[in-house]
C-alpha positions in Angstrom: 6.5 6.2 1.3 6.8 6.9 5.0 5.4 4.3 7.3 2.6 3.4 4.9 1.5 7.0 4.2 2.8 8.7 1.0 3.8 12.1 2.0 3.6 14.9 -0.6 1.3 13.0 -3.0 -1.9 14.9 -2.0 -0.6 18.4 -1.8 2.1 19.4 -4.3 3.7 22.8 -3.9 2.9 25.1 -6.8 4.8 28.2 -7.7 1.7 30.3 -6.9 1.3 28.6 -3.5 5.0 29.1 -2.8 4.8 32.8 -3.7 1.8 33.2 -1.5 3.6 31.5 1.4 6.6 33.8 1.0 4.4 36.8 0.8 2.6 35.8 4.0 6.0 35.4 5.8 7.3 38.9 4.8 6.7 41.6 2.2 10.4 41.7 1.4 11.2 38.6 -0.7 14.7 38.2 0.7 13.5 38.4 4.3 10.7 36.0 3.4 13.2 33.5 2.1 15.1 33.6 5.4 11.9 33.2 7.4 10.9 30.3 5.2 14.2 28.5 5.9 13.8 29.2 9.6 10.2 27.8 9.5 11.4 24.7 7.6 14.2 24.1 10.2 11.8 24.4 13.0 9.4 21.9 11.4 12.3 19.5 10.8 13.2 19.7 14.5 9.5 19.3 15.5 9.3 16.0 13.5 12.7 14.7 14.5 12.0 15.2 18.2 8.7 13.4 18.0 10.0 10.2 16.4 9.0 10.8 12.8 11.1 8.6 10.5 10.8 11.0 7.6 11.2 14.5 9.1 12.1 16.1 5.7 9.1 14.6 4.0 6.8 15.5 6.9 8.1 19.1 6.9 7.6 19.4 3.2 4.1 18.0 3.4 3.3 20.6 6.1 4.6 23.5 4.0 2.7 22.1 0.9 -0.5 22.0 2.9 -0.1 25.6 4.1 0.6 26.8 0.6 -2.4 25.0 -0.8 -4.6 26.6 1.9 -3.3 30.0 1.0 -3.9 29.3 -2.6 -7.5 28.4 -1.9 -8.0 31.8 -0.3 -7.6 31.0 3.3 -6.4 33.9 5.4 -3.5 33.0 7.7 -2.5 35.7 10.2 0.3 33.8 12.0 2.0 31.3 9.6 4.3 29.9 12.3 1.4 29.1 14.7 -0.7 27.8 11.8 2.3 25.6 10.6 2.4 24.0 14.1 -1.2 23.0 13.9 -0.8 21.5 10.4 2.5 19.8 11.6 0.5 18.1 14.4 -1.9 16.7 11.9 0.8 15.4 9.6 2.7 13.9 12.6 -0.4 12.1 13.7 -0.8 10.6 10.2 2.8 9.6 10.0 3.1 8.1 13.5 -0.2 6.2 13.1 1.1 4.7 9.9 4.6 4.0 11.4 2.9 2.3 14.4 0.9 0.0 12.1 3.9 -0.8 10.0 6.6 -1.3 12.6 4.8 -3.1 15.3 3.0 -5.5 13.0 6.3 -6.3 11.4 7.8 -7.2 14.8 4.8 -9.2 16.1 4.8 -12.9 15.4 2.9 -13.4 12.2 0.4 -16.2 11.6 1.6 -18.7 9.0 0.4 -17.6 5.6 -2.0 -15.1 7.1 -4.5 -13.8 4.6 -4.9 -10.0 4.2 -8.1 -10.0 6.3 -6.2 -11.5 9.3 -3.4 -9.0 8.9 -6.0 -6.2 8.9 -7.6 -7.7 12.0 -4.2 -7.9 13.7 -3.6 -4.2 13.0 -7.0 -3.4 14.5 -6.2 -5.4 17.6 -2.8 -3.7 17.8 -4.4 -0.2 17.6 -6.9 -1.2 20.2 -4.1 -2.5 22.5 -2.1 0.7 22.0 -5.1 2.8 23.1 -5.2 0.8 26.3 -1.7 1.6 27.3 -1.0 4.1 30.1 -0.5 7.7 28.9 2.9 8.1 27.3 3.6 4.3 27.0 2.4 4.1 23.3 4.5 7.1 22.4 7.5 5.7 24.3 7.4 2.3 22.6 6.8 3.8 19.2 9.7 6.2 19.6 12.0 3.4 20.9 11.3 1.2 17.9 11.1 4.0 15.4 14.3 3.3 13.6 16.3 0.3 12.4 19.0 2.5 11.0 22.5 2.7 12.4 21.5 5.9 14.2 18.9 4.1 16.3 21.4 3.7 19.2 21.9 7.5 19.4 18.2 8.1 19.2 17.6 5.7 22.0 20.3 7.3 24.1 18.7 10.7 23.5 15.3 9.3 24.5 16.8 7.9 27.7 18.3 11.3 28.5 15.0 13.0 27.8 13.3 10.7 30.3 16.2 11.0 32.8 16.8 7.3 33.0 19.7 5.0 32.1 19.6 3.4 28.7 19.3 0.0 30.2 16.3 1.0 32.2 14.7 2.4 28.9 15.4 -1.0 27.2 13.7 -2.9 30.1 10.7 -0.5 30.2 10.1 -0.7 26.4 10.6 -4.5 26.4 7.9 -4.8 29.1 5.5 -2.6 27.2 6.1 -4.5 24.0 5.6 -7.8 25.7 2.2 -6.6 27.1 1.3 -5.4 23.6 2.1 -8.7 22.1 0.1 -10.6 24.7 -2.8 -8.2 24.2 -2.8 -8.6 20.5 -2.6 -12.4 20.7 -5.4 -12.5 23.2 -7.7 -10.4 21.0 -6.8 -12.4 18.0 -7.6 -15.7 19.9 -10.9 -14.2 21.1 -12.1 -13.6 17.6 -11.0 -17.0 16.3 -13.4 -18.8 18.8 
């Protein structure tokens, strides 16, 4: 389970699908194996750089979907380019699920909130995320993407990517999160009236 979405449960890789994928990468089986490994490494990097908490699962899901499409008879001329399109779809699913899971966990919860209220809180959060300035939602999601011991290194990397000191990143994400919390509470209160 990755951020509420179960990766790999819909599209399992079959031997026939894997064989078709390798054949679409190269007619020489050994060369195809090398190209497969390169494609998988590129997918891992793609997901890691975009704040995905489960890059391995997301990369595998992307490959599984490509193989399933090949098995169903779809013609794919450029597997690498096609993989990028599928990876964007998988990333969208994972990040949306991560956003719902992580931010709702961090927001103050109503005492003994029923499931309907939790669902409504998620809807309010998603609405508030859409109101953020371009890039702010992605920034706050990437910042809070991990509670693991490596989160400090990930945050340092994010600060470097943005060209700002780590402390400035902390302040910026704290302000965005505070606005999100106020927005969610405001929307929740509006519907209670």
